Residue, then its C-alpha position, 0 to 999 in steps of 0.5 A: m133122738l137121732m139127728s135128722n140133719r146128721r152129716s156123713e163125717f159125724d157120729v150118731t149124735g151129730e156132734i163129734q166129727v169122727s174124721v178128725p183125731e183131735a175132735v175124737w180125742s177131746a170127746v174120749a178125754d172127757i169120758v175117761t176123765e169123768m170115769f177117773p178124774d185123778a188118772d193120767f191119760s196123757h199116753i192115750g193122747e200120744a196114742f191118738d197122735d201115733f194112730h194119725k201118723l200110722f193112717s196118714g203114712r207118717f209112721p216109720g216103716y208103714r205106708g199108710c191107710d189105703t183101705v176105703y171102707h176100713d179108713m181112718q173115720h171108721t177107727l175113730d168112730m169105733t174108738l169113740a163108741m168104745a169109750r162111750l161103752m166103757g163110760g156107760y158100763h162105769r155108770s151102770g155100777d155093774d161088776p167087775q168094775l174096770d180100772a183106769r189102766t184097763v180102760g186105757i188099754g181098751i182105747i189103745a186097742a180100739l185105735f189100732h184094731d185095724s192096724g193090720y190093714i196098713l201095709r209095711t214099707d217092705e211089703v212091696e209085692r202087696k198092692n192094697g191093705a185089703e189083701y190082708t182082710q182074712s188075717h188083718v186081726s192077727r196083724s193088728a195084734e202084732f202091731l199092738h204087741d210091738y207098739l206097746t212093748g216098744r213103750g215098756a208096757e209089756e203087760d198091757a201088750r199081752l192083754a191088747v193082743e188078746i182082746v183085739h181078736y174080739t173084733g174078728y173071726e180068726k179066733s173063736i171066743s173060747e180060743i182067746g186066752l182071757n181068764d180075768p172077767r174084766h178082760a173078757l168084758l173089755g173084749k166084748l165091749l171092743g167087739t160091740a163097738d166095732l160092729m155097731a159103729q159100722m152098722a150105725d154109720r150114716c152112709y153104711l149102705e153106700k159104704c157096703r155097696d161101693r167100698l166093702y165089696n171092693e175090699f172083699v174082692l181084694g181080700g178074697l172074700a167075694m169068691e168061694d170054692n165049689t165042691d169040684g175045686s173050681r171057684k165062684l163069686k160069692y158076691t157078684s157085685g156091690i148090689d149083691l152084697l147089699e141084698k145079702t146085708p139084712d141076713f148079715i145084720a140078723d146073723t151078727t146081731d144073734r151070734r155076736l152082739n146078743g151071743d158072744f158079746e152078751h148084749s153089751y150094747r145095752y151100756f150105751e143106754y147108761w151113757f145116753d140116759g136110757f137111749n141107744p143111738y147106735w142101735a136106733s141108727m143101725q135099725q134105721n139103716l136096716e129098715y130103709l134097706q129092707k124097704i128098698l129090697r121090697g120095692e117100697v121106696p126107690p133105691l136112692l142110695r146117692r150119698t158119696p161120703p168122703c174117704f179118709t186114707s193116706n192117698e187122695e186117689s185111694l178110691d180110684d186106685t181101689q176100683t182099678l185093682v178090683a177090675l183087674k182082680l175080677k178080670e183074673f177071676d173071669d180068665e181063670a173061670g173061662 
């Protein structure tokens, strides 16, 4: 059952506050301990600490998270979803089974799958991490490589830098160098967790309209080239993006969730006793949006969820940068 009184900072069950690293680590620790009672996962707890430092601006060499859609809550929500998928897969008994080490790599890859949005302190010419939207997955792979090799885990690094590409489109699935079926499975679970945690978010529609659109503008995804070499706006506003979201969800479900990732979301059902709260919440968001677009209900998208970045002014700062970017576009087009 979905929680009717679910709060904006909580997961699909309404029980875990996914804006608090300690709360998510506690839930993840319970899952991986059920899977491998005798394994030592203390390094995962350390990774949660390092994730928090990175996103809050306390990790050496980095400025902290300033992306208002891909903020700390999204990563924590996605990491919890990844742990539940691996736990569900473990309960299913399907082959090939994952070992404790591989599960640990899956959690670390989840924690840092969006680290590519975090600006380094030497990137002074950059104003916002969303400017790296189109290359953030490769940057995340670089961070994972440096992070894991710096801890003497070179073999883990080689796997992590490949599976993180399941969360983006910079490489096709066929280009990702994974020969072990366990590793390909891990990537599919990771990509599934990333997509479904976003689309099942209680405030997904508001976040698409008010935050994802802004990241698209700063990252260049809101514009596209005409055949004559000029440029036009692909998304003219957050509302325009929202109107195109049903098509995005349908395409993503068909090509990614059911296609590339081979219905891996079904493993949520093994964790939740036959129910998939992520799928149910995602469908609830989609159905409500479709009713709005058909004019069947008033467009009451009034939620203002908190934003978890390193700077309390990130929302205002982002709006200012977006206004400047759109003005530059208008000046060039005019």
